[in-house]
N, CA, C and O atoms as a CHARMM CRD file, in Angstrom:
* protein
*
  272
    1    1 UNK  N     -0.20100  -6.63800 -37.12900 PROA 1      0.00000
    2    1 UNK  CA    -0.23000  -5.21000 -37.09000 PROA 1      0.00000
    3    1 UNK  C     -0.05900  -4.65000 -38.47200 PROA 1      0.00000
    4    1 UNK  O      0.77800  -5.13500 -39.23400 PROA 1      0.00000
    5    2 UNK  N     -0.81800  -3.65300 -38.81400 PROA 2      0.00000
    6    2 UNK  CA    -0.79500  -3.04800 -40.11900 PROA 2      0.00000
    7    2 UNK  C      0.43600  -2.12400 -40.25900 PROA 2      0.00000
    8    2 UNK  O      0.80100  -1.46200 -39.28700 PROA 2      0.00000
    9    3 UNK  N      1.07200  -2.06300 -41.41600 PROA 3      0.00000
   10    3 UNK  CA     2.20500  -1.15900 -41.62700 PROA 3      0.00000
   11    3 UNK  C      1.68400   0.26600 -41.55100 PROA 3      0.00000
   12    3 UNK  O      0.56300   0.55800 -41.96500 PROA 3      0.00000
   13    4 UNK  N      2.52600   1.15500 -41.01000 PROA 4      0.00000
   14    4 UNK  CA     2.12100   2.55900 -40.96400 PROA 4      0.00000
   15    4 UNK  C      2.48500   3.24500 -42.26000 PROA 4      0.00000
   16    4 UNK  O      3.54200   3.00900 -42.84400 PROA 4      0.00000
   17    5 UNK  N      1.59000   4.08800 -42.68500 PROA 5      0.00000
   18    5 UNK  CA     1.72400   4.93800 -43.89800 PROA 5      0.00000
   19    5 UNK  C      1.38500   6.31700 -43.47200 PROA 5      0.00000
   20    5 UNK  O      0.85300   6.50500 -42.37800 PROA 5      0.00000
   21    6 UNK  N      1.67400   7.32600 -44.30900 PROA 6      0.00000
   22    6 UNK  CA     1.22000   8.70400 -43.97700 PROA 6      0.00000
   23    6 UNK  C     -0.25400   8.83100 -43.71200 PROA 6      0.00000
   24    6 UNK  O     -0.67900   9.69400 -42.94400 PROA 6      0.00000
   25    7 UNK  N     -1.04600   7.97500 -44.34200 PROA 7      0.00000
   26    7 UNK  CA    -2.48900   8.04600 -44.12200 PROA 7      0.00000
   27    7 UNK  C     -2.89000   7.44300 -42.73100 PROA 7      0.00000
   28    7 UNK  O     -3.83200   7.91300 -42.09300 PROA 7      0.00000
   29    8 UNK  N     -2.15800   6.41200 -42.29400 PROA 8      0.00000
   30    8 UNK  CA    -2.47700   5.80300 -41.00600 PROA 8      0.00000
   31    8 UNK  C     -1.62100   6.28100 -39.88300 PROA 8      0.00000
   32    8 UNK  O     -1.90500   5.94600 -38.73300 PROA 8      0.00000
   33    9 UNK  N     -0.59200   7.04200 -40.13500 PROA 9      0.00000
   34    9 UNK  CA     0.30100   7.58900 -39.12000 PROA 9      0.00000
   35    9 UNK  C      0.45000   9.09200 -39.33700 PROA 9      0.00000
   36    9 UNK  O      1.53200   9.55600 -39.69600 PROA 9      0.00000
   37   10 UNK  N     -0.59300   9.84100 -39.13000 PROA 10     0.00000
   38   10 UNK  CA    -0.53500  11.28000 -39.41300 PROA 10     0.00000
   39   10 UNK  C      0.40000  12.06400 -38.49200 PROA 10     0.00000
   40   10 UNK  O      0.70900  11.65200 -37.37400 PROA 10     0.00000
   41   11 UNK  N      0.82700  13.19100 -39.00400 PROA 11     0.00000
   42   11 UNK  CA     1.59500  14.15600 -38.16500 PROA 11     0.00000
   43   11 UNK  C      0.61600  14.97000 -37.40800 PROA 11     0.00000
   44   11 UNK  O     -0.32800  15.49800 -37.99500 PROA 11     0.00000
   45   12 UNK  N      0.80300  15.10200 -36.08200 PROA 12     0.00000
   46   12 UNK  CA    -0.11400  15.87300 -35.28100 PROA 12     0.00000
   47   12 UNK  C      0.57100  17.17400 -34.85800 PROA 12     0.00000
   48   12 UNK  O      1.76600  17.18400 -34.56200 PROA 12     0.00000
   49   13 UNK  N     -0.16000  18.22400 -34.83100 PROA 13     0.00000
   50   13 UNK  CA     0.33700  19.52000 -34.35500 PROA 13     0.00000
   51   13 UNK  C      0.46600  19.45100 -32.82900 PROA 13     0.00000
   52   13 UNK  O      0.11800  18.44500 -32.21100 PROA 13     0.00000
   53   14 UNK  N      0.96000  20.51500 -32.24800 PROA 14     0.00000
   54   14 UNK  CA     1.12900  20.61400 -30.82600 PROA 14     0.00000
   55   14 UNK  C     -0.14800  20.42200 -30.06100 PROA 14     0.00000
   56   14 UNK  O     -0.18700  19.66200 -29.09400 PROA 14     0.00000
   57   15 UNK  N     -1.18200  21.09000 -30.47400 PROA 15     0.00000
   58   15 UNK  CA    -2.48300  21.01400 -29.76300 PROA 15     0.00000
   59   15 UNK  C     -3.07700  19.60200 -29.88500 PROA 15     0.00000
   60   15 UNK  O     -3.58100  19.05200 -28.90500 PROA 15     0.00000
   61   16 UNK  N     -3.01500  19.02400 -31.08200 PROA 16     0.00000
   62   16 UNK  CA    -3.54400  17.63700 -31.27400 PROA 16     0.00000
   63   16 UNK  C     -2.72200  16.64100 -30.45800 PROA 16     0.00000
   64   16 UNK  O     -3.28800  15.76300 -29.80600 PROA 16     0.00000
   65   17 UNK  N     -1.44200  16.76200 -30.48600 PROA 17     0.00000
   66   17 UNK  CA    -0.57600  15.82100 -29.73600 PROA 17     0.00000
   67   17 UNK  C     -0.84400  15.95400 -28.23700 PROA 17     0.00000
   68   17 UNK  O     -0.94300  14.95800 -27.52100 PROA 17     0.00000
   69   18 UNK  N     -0.95800  17.19700 -27.77700 PROA 18     0.00000
   70   18 UNK  CA    -1.19100  17.41800 -26.36800 PROA 18     0.00000
   71   18 UNK  C     -2.52800  16.84700 -25.95600 PROA 18     0.00000
   72   18 UNK  O     -2.61300  16.20600 -24.90800 PROA 18     0.00000
   73   19 UNK  N     -3.58900  17.05400 -26.74400 PROA 19     0.00000
   74   19 UNK  CA    -4.91500  16.50300 -26.47900 PROA 19     0.00000
   75   19 UNK  C     -4.82600  14.97600 -26.48600 PROA 19     0.00000
   76   19 UNK  O     -5.44000  14.33800 -25.63100 PROA 19     0.00000
   77   20 UNK  N     -4.11000  14.38400 -27.38800 PROA 20     0.00000
   78   20 UNK  CA    -3.93700  12.92800 -27.46400 PROA 20     0.00000
   79   20 UNK  C     -3.31200  12.40900 -26.21000 PROA 20     0.00000
   80   20 UNK  O     -3.71700  11.35400 -25.72300 PROA 20     0.00000
   81   21 UNK  N     -2.32300  13.11000 -25.65000 PROA 21     0.00000
   82   21 UNK  CA    -1.64200  12.69500 -24.44600 PROA 21     0.00000
   83   21 UNK  C     -2.40900  13.08100 -23.15700 PROA 21     0.00000
   84   21 UNK  O     -2.14200  12.53200 -22.08900 PROA 21     0.00000
   85   22 UNK  N     -3.34100  14.00800 -23.26700 PROA 22     0.00000
   86   22 UNK  CA    -4.10300  14.44300 -22.11100 PROA 22     0.00000
   87   22 UNK  C     -3.35200  15.49000 -21.24400 PROA 22     0.00000
   88   22 UNK  O     -3.51100  15.56700 -20.02600 PROA 22     0.00000
   89   23 UNK  N     -2.51800  16.29500 -21.96500 PROA 23     0.00000
   90   23 UNK  CA    -1.80100  17.38400 -21.28000 PROA 23     0.00000
   91   23 UNK  C     -2.10100  18.68100 -22.06400 PROA 23     0.00000
   92   23 UNK  O     -2.71000  18.65400 -23.13300 PROA 23     0.00000
   93   24 UNK  N     -1.65700  19.79400 -21.50200 PROA 24     0.00000
   94   24 UNK  CA    -1.85400  21.06400 -22.25400 PROA 24     0.00000
   95   24 UNK  C     -0.76200  21.22800 -23.26200 PROA 24     0.00000
   96   24 UNK  O      0.31600  20.64800 -23.12400 PROA 24     0.00000
   97   25 UNK  N     -1.03500  22.03500 -24.30300 PROA 25     0.00000
   98   25 UNK  CA     0.05200  22.33200 -25.26500 PROA 25     0.00000
   99   25 UNK  C      1.25100  22.96200 -24.62000 PROA 25     0.00000
  100   25 UNK  O      2.38500  22.71300 -25.03100 PROA 25     0.00000
  101   26 UNK  N      1.02200  23.77200 -23.62000 PROA 26     0.00000
  102   26 UNK  CA     2.14700  24.43300 -22.89700 PROA 26     0.00000
  103   26 UNK  C      3.02500  23.41000 -22.23100 PROA 26     0.00000
  104   26 UNK  O      4.25000  23.51100 -22.29900 PROA 26     0.00000
  105   27 UNK  N      2.43100  22.42100 -21.58600 PROA 27     0.00000
  106   27 UNK  CA     3.16800  21.35200 -20.90400 PROA 27     0.00000
  107   27 UNK  C      4.04800  20.59400 -21.94500 PROA 27     0.00000
  108   27 UNK  O      5.21800  20.30800 -21.69300 PROA 27     0.00000
  109   28 UNK  N      3.46400  20.29300 -23.07800 PROA 28     0.00000
  110   28 UNK  CA     4.20000  19.60800 -24.16300 PROA 28     0.00000
  111   28 UNK  C      5.38400  20.48700 -24.63400 PROA 28     0.00000
  112   28 UNK  O      6.47000  19.96900 -24.89500 PROA 28     0.00000
  113   29 UNK  N      5.17800  21.78100 -24.73900 PROA 29     0.00000
  114   29 UNK  CA     6.28100  22.71200 -25.09300 PROA 29     0.00000
  115   29 UNK  C      7.41400  22.59500 -24.07400 PROA 29     0.00000
  116   29 UNK  O      8.58200  22.43600 -24.42800 PROA 29     0.00000
  117   30 UNK  N      7.03700  22.67700 -22.81600 PROA 30     0.00000
  118   30 UNK  CA     8.04600  22.60800 -21.74700 PROA 30     0.00000
  119   30 UNK  C      8.82400  21.30800 -21.74600 PROA 30     0.00000
  120   30 UNK  O     10.05000  21.29300 -21.64300 PROA 30     0.00000
  121   31 UNK  N      8.07100  20.20300 -21.86600 PROA 31     0.00000
  122   31 UNK  CA     8.78100  18.88000 -21.91900 PROA 31     0.00000
  123   31 UNK  C      9.74900  18.83900 -23.09300 PROA 31     0.00000
  124   31 UNK  O     10.83700  18.27900 -22.95300 PROA 31     0.00000
  125   32 UNK  N      9.40300  19.40400 -24.23500 PROA 32     0.00000
  126   32 UNK  CA    10.25400  19.39500 -25.40500 PROA 32     0.00000
  127   32 UNK  C     11.49500  20.27800 -25.17600 PROA 32     0.00000
  128   32 UNK  O     12.62600  19.85700 -25.41700 PROA 32     0.00000
  129   33 UNK  N     11.25400  21.50000 -24.70800 PROA 33     0.00000
  130   33 UNK  CA    12.35400  22.45500 -24.54700 PROA 33     0.00000
  131   33 UNK  C     13.29000  21.99900 -23.44000 PROA 33     0.00000
  132   33 UNK  O     14.50200  22.16100 -23.58700 PROA 33     0.00000
  133   34 UNK  N     12.80500  21.44300 -22.35400 PROA 34     0.00000
  134   34 UNK  CA    13.62300  21.03800 -21.22900 PROA 34     0.00000
  135   34 UNK  C     14.18800  19.58300 -21.45600 PROA 34     0.00000
  136   34 UNK  O     15.01500  19.09200 -20.68800 PROA 34     0.00000
  137   35 UNK  N     13.72500  18.97100 -22.48300 PROA 35     0.00000
  138   35 UNK  CA    14.11200  17.58700 -22.75900 PROA 35     0.00000
  139   35 UNK  C     13.76500  16.67700 -21.58500 PROA 35     0.00000
  140   35 UNK  O     14.51500  15.75900 -21.25200 PROA 35     0.00000
  141   36 UNK  N     12.63300  16.94100 -20.97200 PROA 36     0.00000
  142   36 UNK  CA    12.23200  16.17800 -19.83700 PROA 36     0.00000
  143   36 UNK  C     11.92700  14.73200 -20.18000 PROA 36     0.00000
  144   36 UNK  O     12.34300  13.79200 -19.50300 PROA 36     0.00000
  145   37 UNK  N     11.17500  14.60400 -21.27100 PROA 37     0.00000
  146   37 UNK  CA    10.79300  13.26600 -21.79800 PROA 37     0.00000
  147   37 UNK  C     11.23800  13.18600 -23.25500 PROA 37     0.00000
  148   37 UNK  O     11.05800  14.14000 -24.01200 PROA 37     0.00000
  149   38 UNK  N     11.82400  12.03800 -23.65400 PROA 38     0.00000
  150   38 UNK  CA    12.31700  11.87200 -25.00600 PROA 38     0.00000
  151   38 UNK  C     11.16100  11.53300 -26.01200 PROA 38     0.00000
  152   38 UNK  O     11.10700  10.43300 -26.56100 PROA 38     0.00000
  153   39 UNK  N     10.28500  12.47600 -26.21900 PROA 39     0.00000
  154   39 UNK  CA     9.17400  12.24000 -27.17200 PROA 39     0.00000
  155   39 UNK  C      9.69600  12.72800 -28.53000 PROA 39     0.00000
  156   39 UNK  O      9.99400  13.90700 -28.71900 PROA 39     0.00000
  157   40 UNK  N      9.79500  11.75400 -29.48800 PROA 40     0.00000
  158   40 UNK  CA    10.29900  12.13400 -30.82300 PROA 40     0.00000
  159   40 UNK  C      9.35600  13.10700 -31.53000 PROA 40     0.00000
  160   40 UNK  O      8.13400  13.00500 -31.42500 PROA 40     0.00000
  161   41 UNK  N      9.94900  14.03600 -32.23900 PROA 41     0.00000
  162   41 UNK  CA     9.10700  14.96700 -32.97900 PROA 41     0.00000
  163   41 UNK  C      9.84300  15.29300 -34.27300 PROA 41     0.00000
  164   41 UNK  O     11.04300  15.07200 -34.43400 PROA 41     0.00000
  165   42 UNK  N      9.03100  15.84000 -35.18800 PROA 42     0.00000
  166   42 UNK  CA     9.55200  16.16600 -36.52600 PROA 42     0.00000
  167   42 UNK  C      9.44800  17.71200 -36.69400 PROA 42     0.00000
  168   42 UNK  O      8.40900  18.31400 -36.42100 PROA 42     0.00000
  169   43 UNK  N     10.57400  18.32400 -37.15600 PROA 43     0.00000
  170   43 UNK  CA    10.56200  19.76300 -37.43400 PROA 43     0.00000
  171   43 UNK  C     10.22900  19.94600 -38.89100 PROA 43     0.00000
  172   43 UNK  O     10.88400  19.36300 -39.75500 PROA 43     0.00000
  173   44 UNK  N      9.20500  20.76000 -39.18800 PROA 44     0.00000
  174   44 UNK  CA     8.86300  21.11100 -40.52500 PROA 44     0.00000
  175   44 UNK  C      8.96700  22.63900 -40.58900 PROA 44     0.00000
  176   44 UNK  O      8.02700  23.36400 -40.26400 PROA 44     0.00000
  177   45 UNK  N     10.13400  23.09100 -41.01700 PROA 45     0.00000
  178   45 UNK  CA    10.40700  24.53700 -40.92200 PROA 45     0.00000
  179   45 UNK  C     10.51600  24.91700 -39.45400 PROA 45     0.00000
  180   45 UNK  O     11.32100  24.37600 -38.69600 PROA 45     0.00000
  181   46 UNK  N      9.67200  25.87000 -39.08700 PROA 46     0.00000
  182   46 UNK  CA     9.63100  26.25000 -37.65900 PROA 46     0.00000
  183   46 UNK  C      8.51900  25.49500 -36.87200 PROA 46     0.00000
  184   46 UNK  O      8.36100  25.67700 -35.66500 PROA 46     0.00000
  185   47 UNK  N      7.79300  24.68300 -37.56800 PROA 47     0.00000
  186   47 UNK  CA     6.73100  23.94700 -36.92500 PROA 47     0.00000
  187   47 UNK  C      7.21300  22.62700 -36.34700 PROA 47     0.00000
  188   47 UNK  O      8.13400  21.99300 -36.86200 PROA 47     0.00000
  189   48 UNK  N      6.55000  22.22800 -35.24400 PROA 48     0.00000
  190   48 UNK  CA     6.84200  20.92300 -34.57400 PROA 48     0.00000
  191   48 UNK  C      5.62300  20.00400 -34.80700 PROA 48     0.00000
  192   48 UNK  O      4.47600  20.39700 -34.59100 PROA 48     0.00000
  193   49 UNK  N      5.90500  18.80900 -35.24200 PROA 49     0.00000
  194   49 UNK  CA     4.89000  17.81200 -35.46400 PROA 49     0.00000
  195   49 UNK  C      5.28900  16.52000 -34.82000 PROA 49     0.00000
  196   49 UNK  O      6.47300  16.19400 -34.74200 PROA 49     0.00000
  197   50 UNK  N      4.28200  15.75800 -34.34500 PROA 50     0.00000
  198   50 UNK  CA     4.50200  14.50600 -33.69000 PROA 50     0.00000
  199   50 UNK  C      3.78400  13.38600 -34.48500 PROA 50     0.00000
  200   50 UNK  O      2.62600  13.55200 -34.87000 PROA 50     0.00000
  201   51 UNK  N      4.44600  12.28700 -34.72100 PROA 51     0.00000
  202   51 UNK  CA     3.80700  11.11900 -35.33300 PROA 51     0.00000
  203   51 UNK  C      3.00100  10.39200 -34.26700 PROA 51     0.00000
  204   51 UNK  O      3.48400  10.18800 -33.15300 PROA 51     0.00000
  205   52 UNK  N      1.77400   9.99900 -34.60300 PROA 52     0.00000
  206   52 UNK  CA     0.93900   9.33600 -33.66800 PROA 52     0.00000
  207   52 UNK  C      1.61000   8.01300 -33.17300 PROA 52     0.00000
  208   52 UNK  O      1.50600   7.64000 -32.00500 PROA 52     0.00000
  209   53 UNK  N      2.27300   7.35500 -34.08800 PROA 53     0.00000
  210   53 UNK  CA     2.95400   6.10300 -33.66800 PROA 53     0.00000
  211   53 UNK  C      4.05400   6.36800 -32.63600 PROA 53     0.00000
  212   53 UNK  O      4.29500   5.53600 -31.76200 PROA 53     0.00000
  213   54 UNK  N      4.72700   7.53100 -32.73300 PROA 54     0.00000
  214   54 UNK  CA     5.78500   7.90000 -31.78500 PROA 54     0.00000
  215   54 UNK  C      5.14700   8.17200 -30.40100 PROA 54     0.00000
  216   54 UNK  O      5.72300   7.83300 -29.36800 PROA 54     0.00000
  217   55 UNK  N      3.98500   8.77100 -30.40400 PROA 55     0.00000
  218   55 UNK  CA     3.30600   9.08700 -29.12400 PROA 55     0.00000
  219   55 UNK  C      2.84300   7.76900 -28.49200 PROA 55     0.00000
  220   55 UNK  O      2.97400   7.56800 -27.28500 PROA 55     0.00000
  221   56 UNK  N      2.29600   6.86800 -29.33400 PROA 56     0.00000
  222   56 UNK  CA     1.85900   5.56700 -28.81000 PROA 56     0.00000
  223   56 UNK  C      3.01600   4.75400 -28.21800 PROA 56     0.00000
  224   56 UNK  O      2.89100   4.11200 -27.17500 PROA 56     0.00000
  225   57 UNK  N      4.17100   4.81200 -28.94800 PROA 57     0.00000
  226   57 UNK  CA     5.39000   4.09900 -28.43600 PROA 57     0.00000
  227   57 UNK  C      5.82600   4.68900 -27.10700 PROA 57     0.00000
  228   57 UNK  O      6.16800   3.95700 -26.17700 PROA 57     0.00000
  229   58 UNK  N      5.81400   5.99100 -27.01900 PROA 58     0.00000
  230   58 UNK  CA     6.22500   6.69100 -25.80700 PROA 58     0.00000
  231   58 UNK  C      5.28100   6.32400 -24.63700 PROA 58     0.00000
  232   58 UNK  O      5.72700   6.09000 -23.51300 PROA 58     0.00000
  233   59 UNK  N      3.98800   6.28100 -24.92900 PROA 59     0.00000
  234   59 UNK  CA     2.99500   5.90000 -23.86500 PROA 59     0.00000
  235   59 UNK  C      3.26600   4.47100 -23.46400 PROA 59     0.00000
  236   59 UNK  O      3.27800   4.16400 -22.27100 PROA 59     0.00000
  237   60 UNK  N      3.48100   3.60300 -24.39900 PROA 60     0.00000
  238   60 UNK  CA     3.72800   2.17600 -24.09400 PROA 60     0.00000
  239   60 UNK  C      4.95500   2.04200 -23.20700 PROA 60     0.00000
  240   60 UNK  O      4.94500   1.28800 -22.23400 PROA 60     0.00000
  241   61 UNK  N      5.99900   2.76600 -23.54000 PROA 61     0.00000
  242   61 UNK  CA     7.25800   2.69100 -22.76300 PROA 61     0.00000
  243   61 UNK  C      7.04500   3.21700 -21.35700 PROA 61     0.00000
  244   61 UNK  O      7.75900   2.79500 -20.44700 PROA 61     0.00000
  245   62 UNK  N      6.11000   4.10500 -21.13500 PROA 62     0.00000
  246   62 UNK  CA     5.89300   4.72600 -19.84300 PROA 62     0.00000
  247   62 UNK  C      4.80500   3.97000 -19.05000 PROA 62     0.00000
  248   62 UNK  O      4.52400   4.32900 -17.90600 PROA 62     0.00000
  249   63 UNK  N      4.21400   2.96600 -19.62300 PROA 63     0.00000
  250   63 UNK  CA     3.17200   2.22100 -18.93600 PROA 63     0.00000
  251   63 UNK  C      3.75700   1.35600 -17.78300 PROA 63     0.00000
  252   63 UNK  O      4.67900   0.56600 -17.99000 PROA 63     0.00000
  253   64 UNK  N      3.21900   1.52300 -16.62800 PROA 64     0.00000
  254   64 UNK  CA     3.70100   0.79300 -15.45000 PROA 64     0.00000
  255   64 UNK  C      2.65400  -0.30500 -15.14700 PROA 64     0.00000
  256   64 UNK  O      1.46300  -0.03400 -14.99300 PROA 64     0.00000
  257   65 UNK  N      3.14400  -1.52100 -15.07300 PROA 65     0.00000
  258   65 UNK  CA     2.30800  -2.65900 -14.69800 PROA 65     0.00000
  259   65 UNK  C      2.22000  -2.77000 -13.17500 PROA 65     0.00000
  260   65 UNK  O      3.24700  -2.67600 -12.50200 PROA 65     0.00000
  261   66 UNK  N      1.09600  -2.95400 -12.64800 PROA 66     0.00000
  262   66 UNK  CA     0.92600  -3.11800 -11.22100 PROA 66     0.00000
  263   66 UNK  C      1.38900  -4.55000 -10.82200 PROA 66     0.00000
  264   66 UNK  O      1.05900  -5.51600 -11.51000 PROA 66     0.00000
  265   67 UNK  N      2.11100  -4.67100  -9.77200 PROA 67     0.00000
  266   67 UNK  CA     2.54600  -5.99900  -9.34100 PROA 67     0.00000
  267   67 UNK  C      1.34900  -6.80700  -8.88400 PROA 67     0.00000
  268   67 UNK  O      0.40900  -6.25000  -8.31800 PROA 67     0.00000
  269   68 UNK  N      1.36600  -8.11700  -9.11800 PROA 68     0.00000
  270   68 UNK  CA     0.20400  -8.95700  -8.80500 PROA 68     0.00000
  271   68 UNK  C      0.50700  -9.74800  -7.53100 PROA 68     0.00000
  272   68 UNK  O     -0.33100 -10.52500  -7.07300 PROA 68     0.00000
């Protein structure tokens, strides 16, 4: 696996992160405010940003394997 750098692990805005996860930006806002899901984010002033690697890790942690 390649090491992550700012060029390979960009910060995504709310819209971009929501699109990446397949949810609406409003849903992502609610999840963050209600702390429904522990998706790590970065505060830049008043802005909220998500690292793509954090979203990938969250998705991996939530992946359910079907029993065989």
